[in-house]
Rosetta silent file (secondary structure, phi, psi, omega in degrees, C-alpha in Angstrom):
SEQUENCE: MTFDIFFERIGDLDWLAVVIGAVVFMAVGYAWYGPLFGKQWSAGTGVAMTSGTPATDKLIAMFVYSFVLSGAVNYFGVLDGDIEHSLVMGILLGVFVIGAAAYAAVVWEKQNRLVWIINTAFMFVSITIVTYIQGLMA
SCORE:     score description
SCORE:     0.000 S_00000001
   1 L     0.000  136.388  177.708   -0.601   21.864   35.444 S_00000001
   2 L   -98.218  167.243  177.609    0.969   24.750   33.568 S_00000001
   3 H   -62.997  -33.890  178.299    3.293   24.608   30.594 S_00000001
   4 H   -58.938  -47.208 -179.360    6.162   25.678   32.869 S_00000001
   5 H   -66.404  -40.929  179.075    5.668   22.622   35.079 S_00000001
   6 H   -56.947  -51.574 -177.420    5.203   20.375   32.034 S_00000001
   7 H   -70.482  -30.028  175.211    8.507   21.451   30.462 S_00000001
   8 H   -64.004  -42.985  177.989   10.285   21.329   33.810 S_00000001
   9 H   -66.421  -35.411  176.084    9.216   17.692   34.211 S_00000001
  10 H   -60.740  -43.306  179.736   10.353   16.934   30.657 S_00000001
  11 H   -66.483  -24.912 -178.198   13.767   18.285   31.574 S_00000001
  12 L   -89.301    2.546 -179.437   13.847   16.130   34.717 S_00000001
  13 L   -62.977  151.378  173.769   13.298   12.842   32.873 S_00000001
  14 L   -85.839   95.207 -171.595   15.866   10.096   33.336 S_00000001
  15 H   -66.478  -31.494  175.306   17.014   10.064   29.712 S_00000001
  16 H   -64.166  -43.177  178.023   19.141    6.938   30.092 S_00000001
  17 H   -64.273  -34.823  178.302   16.069    5.105   31.415 S_00000001
  18 H   -65.516  -45.039  179.283   14.045    6.469   28.481 S_00000001
  19 H   -64.748  -45.693  178.148   16.566    5.128   25.937 S_00000001
  20 H   -62.245  -40.553  176.903   16.796    1.759   27.703 S_00000001
  21 H   -60.649  -38.889  178.374   12.996    1.646   27.879 S_00000001
  22 H   -63.332  -42.273  178.250   12.802    2.259   24.119 S_00000001
  23 H   -64.722  -39.364  178.347   15.149   -0.652   23.481 S_00000001
  24 H   -64.741  -43.235  176.318   13.056   -2.832   25.822 S_00000001
  25 H   -55.055  -45.080 -178.769    9.853   -1.853   23.962 S_00000001
  26 H   -66.293  -39.559  179.982   11.490   -2.948   20.712 S_00000001
  27 H   -66.411  -43.711  178.351   12.744   -6.227   22.212 S_00000001
  28 H   -64.633  -41.146  177.953    9.333   -7.082   23.655 S_00000001
  29 H   -61.465  -39.667  177.632    7.737   -6.138   20.328 S_00000001
  30 H   -59.779  -46.525 -179.968   10.121   -8.426   18.457 S_00000001
  31 H   -69.435  -41.549 -175.014    9.121  -11.369   20.668 S_00000001
  32 H   -64.951  -50.096 -176.054    5.423  -10.425   20.769 S_00000001
  33 H   -92.088    5.746  175.443    4.896   -9.941   17.041 S_00000001
  34 H  -107.690 -105.071 -174.171    7.370  -12.678   16.127 S_00000001
  35 H   -66.267  -29.866 -175.710    7.392  -16.055   17.850 S_00000001
  36 H   -76.965  -57.034 -174.771    4.600  -15.380   20.365 S_00000001
  37 L  -130.776   14.860 -176.193    1.713  -13.917   18.323 S_00000001
  38 H   -59.362  -43.768 -178.536    3.184  -13.139   14.909 S_00000001
  39 H   -65.833  -43.213  179.543    1.186  -15.736   12.987 S_00000001
  40 H   -65.705  -42.680  179.665   -2.134  -14.723   14.571 S_00000001
  41 H   -64.384  -43.642  179.914   -1.402  -11.016   14.074 S_00000001
  42 H   -61.836  -43.846  178.834   -0.340  -11.622   10.469 S_00000001
  43 H   -65.157  -38.402 -178.323   -3.485  -13.621    9.723 S_00000001
  44 H   -73.177  -29.024 -178.431   -5.668  -10.965   11.354 S_00000001
  45 H   -98.545  -21.912 -174.688   -4.097   -8.023    9.532 S_00000001
  46 L    80.844    6.672  178.008   -3.281   -9.646    6.213 S_00000001
  47 L   -92.184  123.595 -178.097    0.283   -8.348    6.553 S_00000001
  48 L   -66.950  140.813  174.450    2.813  -11.040    5.732 S_00000001
  49 L   -67.928  143.030  178.387    5.362  -11.868    8.410 S_00000001
  50 L  -107.504  158.801  175.796    8.859  -10.845    7.453 S_00000001
  51 L  -120.143  155.833 -179.692   12.093  -12.579    8.235 S_00000001
  52 L    82.470 -164.452 -177.703   15.435  -11.004    8.925 S_00000001
  53 L   -81.502  132.350  176.454   16.070   -7.393    9.811 S_00000001
  54 L   -63.342  163.651  178.070   13.308   -4.886    8.977 S_00000001
  55 L   -59.885  151.604 -176.731   14.056   -2.023    6.592 S_00000001
  56 H   -56.387  -42.687 -179.059   16.051    0.864    8.073 S_00000001
  57 H   -63.406  -35.236  177.994   13.136    3.319    7.864 S_00000001
  58 H   -70.951  -39.425  177.214   10.926    0.905    9.829 S_00000001
  59 H   -62.893  -41.788  178.483   13.617    0.389   12.484 S_00000001
  60 H   -64.255  -46.016  178.795   13.993    4.154   12.874 S_00000001
  61 H   -61.355  -41.304  178.198   10.218    4.615   13.112 S_00000001
  62 H   -61.964  -42.161  179.705   10.003    1.785   15.678 S_00000001
  63 H   -66.266  -40.760 -179.139   12.708    3.405   17.793 S_00000001
  64 H   -61.719  -49.917 -178.634   11.050    6.831   17.600 S_00000001
  65 H   -72.260  -28.273  173.980    7.645    5.630   18.786 S_00000001
  66 H   -67.323  -38.104  177.451    9.262    3.335   21.357 S_00000001
  67 H   -63.890  -42.770  179.052   11.251    6.340   22.625 S_00000001
  68 H   -64.290  -45.679  177.503    8.064    8.422   22.901 S_00000001
  69 H   -61.606  -43.296  179.051    6.257    5.636   24.789 S_00000001
  70 H   -63.685  -39.312  176.107    9.240    5.143   27.078 S_00000001
  71 H   -63.464  -39.829  177.853    9.362    8.891   27.702 S_00000001
  72 H   -64.401  -41.982  177.056    5.671    8.893   28.599 S_00000001
  73 H   -59.565  -45.365 -179.286    6.211    6.053   31.055 S_00000001
  74 H   -67.736  -36.502  179.679    9.095    7.959   32.632 S_00000001
  75 H   -63.331  -44.579 -176.226    7.098   11.221   32.665 S_00000001
  76 H   -78.670   -5.665  168.337    4.163    9.692   34.509 S_00000001
  77 L   105.853  138.495  174.511    6.497    8.292   37.098 S_00000001
  78 L  -126.602  147.027 -175.717    8.264    5.153   38.136 S_00000001
  79 L  -126.152   89.477  168.820    8.636    3.973   41.713 S_00000001
  80 L    40.500   47.589  175.210   11.737    1.968   42.604 S_00000001
  81 L    64.042   31.791 -179.628   10.920   -1.238   40.732 S_00000001
  82 L   -82.203  113.006 -175.579    7.514   -1.617   42.399 S_00000001
  83 H   -64.426  -35.407  179.536    5.635   -4.347   40.480 S_00000001
  84 H   -63.379  -45.050  177.749    2.208   -3.170   41.700 S_00000001
  85 H   -63.103  -39.565  179.253    2.850    0.344   40.369 S_00000001
  86 H   -62.168  -42.627  178.193    4.148   -1.146   37.129 S_00000001
  87 H   -64.930  -40.982  178.613    0.962   -3.178   36.664 S_00000001
  88 H   -62.959  -42.924  177.490   -1.203   -0.129   37.349 S_00000001
  89 H   -62.259  -40.639  177.574    0.756    1.875   34.747 S_00000001
  90 H   -61.231  -41.149  178.976    0.315   -0.977   32.263 S_00000001
  91 H   -69.577  -48.638 -176.167   -3.430   -1.003   32.857 S_00000001
  92 H   -64.700  -52.587 -177.172   -3.868    2.782   32.831 S_00000001
  93 H   -80.981  -46.372 -174.136   -1.707    3.610   29.826 S_00000001
  94 H   -72.029  -42.003 -175.899   -1.728    0.334   27.898 S_00000001
  95 H   -96.848  -56.426 -172.950   -5.358   -0.690   28.281 S_00000001
  96 H   -70.254  -35.523 -178.369   -7.419    2.330   29.335 S_00000001
  97 H   -94.580  -64.458 -175.086   -5.688    4.941   27.159 S_00000001
  98 H   -69.208  -45.985 -179.715   -4.014    3.226   24.199 S_00000001
  99 H   -62.046  -43.526  179.742   -6.331    0.200   24.061 S_00000001
 100 H   -65.139  -42.997  178.895   -9.475    2.294   24.326 S_00000001
 101 H   -65.053  -39.805 -178.915   -8.277    4.713   21.646 S_00000001
 102 H   -69.173  -20.921 -179.724   -7.234    1.853   19.362 S_00000001
 103 H   -64.878  -19.336  176.304  -10.680    0.284   19.651 S_00000001
 104 H   -58.083  -33.523  178.477  -11.915    2.997   17.278 S_00000001
 105 H   -66.211  -32.195  177.330  -10.211    1.032   14.488 S_00000001
 106 H   -68.884  -43.121 -176.886  -12.352   -1.985   15.378 S_00000001
 107 H   -72.479  -50.812 -170.877  -15.516    0.108   15.305 S_00000001
 108 H   -93.663  -29.713 -178.159  -14.865    2.365   12.316 S_00000001
 109 L  -106.032    3.019  179.919  -12.353    0.469   10.200 S_00000001
 110 L    56.166   37.202  176.701  -13.724   -2.985   10.978 S_00000001
 111 L   -64.465  148.216  178.590  -10.300   -4.081   12.228 S_00000001
 112 L   -61.306  129.229 -179.703  -10.091   -7.648   13.444 S_00000001
 113 H   -62.778  -34.362  178.284  -10.842   -7.844   17.202 S_00000001
 114 H   -62.548  -39.298  176.910   -8.103  -10.426   17.695 S_00000001
 115 H   -62.219  -43.632  177.996   -5.585   -7.935   16.282 S_00000001
 116 H   -60.707  -42.617  179.088   -6.887   -5.313   18.720 S_00000001
 117 H   -64.075  -45.016  179.136   -6.522   -7.767   21.617 S_00000001
 118 H   -61.036  -46.096 -179.113   -2.972   -8.685   20.563 S_00000001
 119 H   -65.731  -43.547 -179.483   -1.999   -5.012   20.192 S_00000001
 120 H   -67.449  -41.407  177.750   -3.627   -3.927   23.468 S_00000001
 121 H   -63.440  -37.639  175.741   -2.111   -6.841   25.380 S_00000001
 122 H   -59.929  -45.586  179.970    1.291   -5.891   23.932 S_00000001
 123 H   -61.919  -43.410  178.597    0.883   -2.344   25.216 S_00000001
 124 H   -60.368  -51.248 -176.544   -0.108   -3.601   28.669 S_00000001
 125 H   -65.137  -47.497 -176.110    2.779   -6.066   28.912 S_00000001
 126 H   -67.973  -40.704  178.027    5.438   -3.782   27.432 S_00000001
 127 H   -65.237  -39.247  177.516    4.447   -0.731   29.475 S_00000001
 128 H   -61.644  -46.372 -179.201    4.422   -2.862   32.633 S_00000001
 129 H   -64.976  -46.011 -179.196    7.905   -4.215   31.875 S_00000001
 130 H   -64.277  -41.915  177.875    9.338   -0.815   30.937 S_00000001
 131 H   -59.819  -43.711 -179.829    7.848    0.824   34.044 S_00000001
 132 H   -63.542  -46.240 -179.177    9.365   -1.902   36.203 S_00000001
 133 H   -65.413  -43.079  177.623   12.810   -1.647   34.568 S_00000001
 134 H   -64.097  -34.014  176.366   12.805    2.143   34.769 S_00000001
 135 H   -64.569  -37.205  177.378   11.780    1.818   38.419 S_00000001
 136 H   -65.429  -27.672 -179.232   14.776   -0.397   39.074 S_00000001
 137 H   -83.579  -14.655 -176.310   16.954    2.363   37.609 S_00000001
 138 L   -68.273    0.000    0.000   15.402    5.086   39.813 S_00000001
């Protein structure tokens, strides 16, 4: 792939789907790190759970990285709400790429393995959901 093709594909992204995907990433993250696994994640990281709305700078940062992830999902392709394709994208990007890279923190920073599992599972689930929703929009 050349840079010309790369930038052409960037221009061809479905930007509405990217924005909606970013919002979905944030919504799944709210549920994942809140009522579903918030206590376990908090205990594993030593970061206290917060209540209420996060600080504005954190919300902006969350939207930016959610937007980038959603853009990557859209870049690598969505296929008409196909659940099998969505699961494969969740495994490839969420587990094999992000999960494998994040495991370095377990090895070198002695991060809690449970935290790594929670984070990697979040990436798998959220990428699968976003891929599926973007596919429905295709």
